[in-house]
N, C-alpha and C positions, 0 to 999 in steps of 0.2 A: 748549302751548296758546297760542293767539293772544291778543294783548292785547284785541281787540275782543269776545272772549267773557268777559273778566274786567271790563273797564271800559267806561263810556260813552266813545264815540270822541273827543268834545271834551275838551280838557285845558287847564288854565290853568297857565302857567308863572310862577313868581314868584321874584324875587331879594330876599332878606330882609336887612335891615340886621343886623349882628352874625353873619351866616353868610356871610362873604366867601368867594366861590368855590364856594358850594353853591347848587344850583338845585333848588327844589321843584316837582314836577309834581303838581298837585292833580287828582284823578280822582274820578269818581263811581263807586263799586264797584257791580257787579250782585249780588254775593254776597260774604260774608266768612267764612262757615263752609265750610271746604274739606275734602273727603273725602281721606284719606291712604290710599293703597293699598300693600300690602306684606305680607310674611310675618313674623309674630312681632313686630310693632311694638307698643310700649306705649300707643299712642293711635291712634284712628281718624279724628279730627277736629282741625283746626287753625284759628287765626286769625293772619293777618299784616297788621297795619294799615299797614305800610310795606314798600316794596321798594327794595333799595339800602340802604346803611349807611355813615354817617359814622364809624363806628368804624375803618374802613379797615384791618382785620386782614389781614395779607398772605396768610394761609392760607385765608381764608373760603371755605367750601364753596358758599355761595350766589351767588358771583360770576357763574357762568354763567347764572344766571336772568335777568340783564339783557338777554341775547341775545333773549329773547322780545319785548322792547320795542324792538328795533333799536338797542340801545346796547351798549357793550362791557363786558367783565368787569373791566377795569382802573380807569382814572380815572373813567369814567362811573359805575360802581357806587358809588364813594365820594362823588361830587359831584352826582349827579342822582338825587334821592330822590322816589320815587313815594309820594304820600300819599293814602290812601283817606279823604277828608274826611268822608264820610257813614257810616263803618264803624259807629259806635255805633247809628244809626237802622236800618241794614240788619240788624244783629245782632238788635235787638229784634223786627223783623218775622220773621226766621228762627226765633228762639226761640219765638215764638208760633205758628208754623205747626203744624197737627195732625200733620204727618209727623215733626216733630222729637221724639225720644224722650229728651231730657235726658242724652245721653252726654257723657263727659268731653271737654273741649276743651283742647288744648295750645297754648300761645303761646310764641314765641321759638325756634320750630323752623326758621325760615328766616332772616329778618333780625331784629334786636333791637327789641322794642317800646319799649324805654326808651333808644333812641339819642337824640342831641341834638334831632332833630326833634320828639320827643315834648314837650320843654319848650315849644315853640311851639304845636303843634297840640292837645296835651292830649286825645288820643283814648282813652287807656287808662282814665281815670276813668269815662267813659261806657260803655266796654266792660265794666269790672268791675261797675258798677252794674246793667247789663242782665243779666249772668250771675247776679249776686246776687239781683235781683228774681225771676228765674225759677228760683232755687235750683239752678243748673246747676254741676256740679263743673268745676274747671279747674286748670291748672298753668301756671307761667310760668318759663321759662328766660331768663337775662339776664346781661349784664355792666354793666348800667346801674344806678348807685346812685340814680337818680331814682325807682326803684320805692318808695323810702321816702316820697316825697310822698304815695303812695297807700296808706300802711300802715293808716290807719283804715278805708279802704274794703275792704281785704283782711280785716281783722279782722272787719268786719260780715258780709262774704260768708262767711267760715268758720263763722259761726253757723248758716248754712243749708245748706252743702254742703261737700264735700271740696275744700280748697284747699291747694296745695302749691307750693313755689317752689325754684328751684336757681340758683346762680351758677356761671358758667364762669370758673375761675381757674387757668390752666395753669401759672403761675409767679409767684413773689414777687420774682424777680431784676429789679432795676431796669433794667439794660441790656437784657435780652432783652425785657421788657415795652415799653420805649420804641421798640424797633426793629421789633417785630412787631405791636404793637397801638396805634398812635400816637393813635388817637382815643378810646380807652377810658378809664374812670376808673382811678385807681391800683389795683392789685390788693389793697393793704392797705385801701383804702376799701371795696372790694367785700367783703372779709372782715369788716369792721365792719358792713356792711349784713347779711351773713349772721347775725351775732350779734343785731342789732336785730330781724330778722324772727323768729328763734327765741325771743327774749325776749318778743316780743308774742304768741307761740303760733302763728305761721304756720310750719309745717315748712319748713326751708330746707336743702338739701344743697349739696355742692360737687362739681362735675365738674372734675377735674384734666385740663382739655382745652383745646385739644389739646396734647399733649406733643410737642415738636419735637426729634427726634434731634440730639444734638451741641449743642443750645442750651438746652434746659430739662429734659433727662432725667438729669442728674447726680443720684446718690442723695441728695446733701445738698439739692439743690434740691427733690426730691420730698418729703423729710422736712419741710422748712420749710413747704411748702404743707399737708401733712397735719397737722402739728402745729397750725398756725394754724386749720385748719378744725375740728379737734377742740375747740380752745379756744373757737371761735365757736359750738359746739353743733351742728355740722352733723349733720343726720339720716342722711346717707349720704355717702360719698366714693368717686367712680367715675372711673377714668382712661380716656381715649381717646387712642390714638396718632394723630398727624396723618394725615389722608387727602389723597391728591392724585389726585382724579378728573379726567377730561378736562375742560378749561375752567379748572380750578384749577391744574393742573400747569403750563400755559402761562404763567400769571402768577407763580407762586411760584418756579419754577426760575430765570428770569431775575433775579428779585430776589436769590436765593440766590448766583448767580454774581457779582453786583455786591457783595454785602455780606459773604458768607462763602464765597469761591471754594474754599477747602480742603475744604468739606463736600459739594461737588457730586458727587464720585465715590461717596461713601457713600450719598447720596440716590439716585442713579441705580441702585446696587446694591440698595438696600433697597426702592425703589418700582418694582420691575418689575410690580407689581400696585397698584391704587390705594390699598389699605389697609395697605400694608407687609407684611412677612412674618409668618406666624403666630408664628414664634419671637420676633420683636420684640414683638408684642402680648402674648404670654404672659409674657415677661420684664417688661414694664411692669406687668402685672397682679400679678405676684409681688412687684415692688419696692414698689408702693403698698400691697399687703396687708401686707407686712412692716413698713412704715413705720406703718401703722395699729396693728398689734399692739404694736410697740415703743414707741408714743406713748400707749399705754393704752386704745385702741379708742374707738369711737364711744360717747359717754356719753349722748347725748340720747335721749329716747324715739323709738323707730324708727318712722317714718311709712311708710305703703305708697307709697313714692315711685314715680312713673311712670318716672323716668329711669334708675334703677339696675337695673332688671329686663332691660336690654338689653345684648346682646353688642356689641362694637365694630362688627362688620360690619352688624348690624341697625340700630344707631343711625345709621350711615352711610346705609342705605337710607331711614331716616325723614327724614333731612335732605334727601336728594336728591329725595324724592318730595313734600315739603311746599313747593311752589313758589309757590303763589298768594298 
């Protein structure tokens, strides 16, 4: 979809003190509720207040979406962040429209709504208030501990509608985290956020995602994440093996060749298809399920989480199709 169908043509570019090397592209969005097309997806609608992401995860599935804006999937994706500055106002208009039926809306399915830019632009409080005022159910998937800033708003929204959350925490390994997710909060801080949300009555699960073969798939690494998630009261624990779809593969493999050249043959063998082999996905599922059982199982009340109902390939389709 072309950019002119998503945003007003005029854009304001800002260089912000404290965000050295980051360029914010402020746009007026024409709409913010996006229809998600696909089979077997756990949601039909999404909101993405930002495009691009300063989390700079080397494997990010959303990197190719910057091509729609005539920018590249590498450094541009990490440093040129599109900000839909009018997102809360547009959302209120869309929620009030007679055609809107109050369906569940997912956030965090493309780029993270609680990346660093949110600390400056503070779009999410207005978005959450709009959804809460209209009693509209929603879910948030994030790596950003900034979500705790909005905890009171989430609690208030949950009084009127189904609200659920999930954190993506692929590993607790310090070295793997620093090298693959350089702009994200520490994974243990994320796990503490999972606990805070659940303690406040906001269901929060953990997606062990993505799991990187040879880097974060050791059984001990998996057990560490699972045990911490259970201790944090995670409502569900769901693994996803790394995906290397076109556009992502071209960014990830050169990085792998520089950082872990010994793993390159294994990845080329494993990723003859974008989602890895069925055997590898099945093995990961068994490994996580075994870790959950051996650690005592999920003890928190089980919420009807949107994220865990999806098979890995379906989640990939959801990610790929939620581009706006």
